[in-house]
LOVO-33838 format. One record per residue (C-alpha): x, y, z; residue in one letter. Coordinates in pm, whole numbers, plus 50000, padded with zeros to 5 digits. Layout:
BEGIN
XYZA
...
END
This chain:
BEGIN
483757371147721M
480037367747809R
478537334047907P
477907312747594G
481277326147433G
479797358447304R
481877390647295L
480297419847469P
478927446347218V
480937478247278M
480267511747098P
483067524246893I
484327556447032A
485057579446726P
487807603846754I
486387618546417S
483727612046165G
484597595645832S
487217616445633R
489637613145367Q
493057600245489L
496327595645256P
496697559145204I
500457564745262R
499687574545635A
497877541545700I
499947509745791Q
498267476345761E
499317465246120G
500997433946228L
497957416746389N
495257416346092L
493037386146093W
493697377945739R
496287354045610D
497897355445275G
496707374044982E
493067379144896Y
491737387844557D
490577423444545T
489687424744169K
485967426644249D
486507456444479L
488777473144230Q
486247470243960E
483417484244204S
485817512844306L
486407522743949K
482617528843917R
481657543044263A
483267555544589P
483407531044880L
480107525145060L
481807519345409H
484827535745512P
487817517445641V
488247518246021V
491757530146151V
493177541046485R
495967566146544Q
499297552446612V
500347559546967P
503027587446969G
502147600346621T
500017628046496R
499427616946137S
500017578546119K
497197554646152Y
496827516146187E
494157497945981L
491797481446201V
489087468345959S
488607472145586G
491677452245479F
490267443445130R
488877478945074R
492217493445169F
494147469444932R
491767475244647A
492087513244677A
495977510144708K
496077486544404A
494187513044186L
496667539944274G
494337560744496H
496177584944703S
493427588644965H
490757566045119I
487557572245310E
488287563445684A
486907563946028R
489357572146304V
488407554046624V
489867553146989A
490757516447018A
493147497147258D
494757463947156E
491607445047291L
489067467747114R
491047466446798R
490897428846800E
487147429246890Q
486527452546573L
488427429246355Q
486507398446480I
483207415646443E
483997424946077E
485207389646004N
481827376446151I
479697401145947R
481597391145629R
480867354245676Q
477887339245471P
475007328045687P
474977291845782V
472137271145634S
470117249845873A
END
């Protein structure tokens, strides 16, 4: 960590560009930063009208050729799954455990509403 408690900004190393992956090939992972069930009804309604604006981010499960672990985009993934979609737009990245956690934290920070002064 940098002085002041800030994480260093590291570029994501894509293995591939965004592409359609089968939802059944993606596992949610054990270390997601979300607890409990989150309402995805708003996203489901949006997905009924238009495709995802931002792909989910996954990493390849070590030792496999076609299995992926969800890194970020938990609500988007859950919404598409709830609607019965067979595939989802995903970006596959090279990420070890530390980088996976950084990506999850970065997404959570971006999702937080700005703090008023």
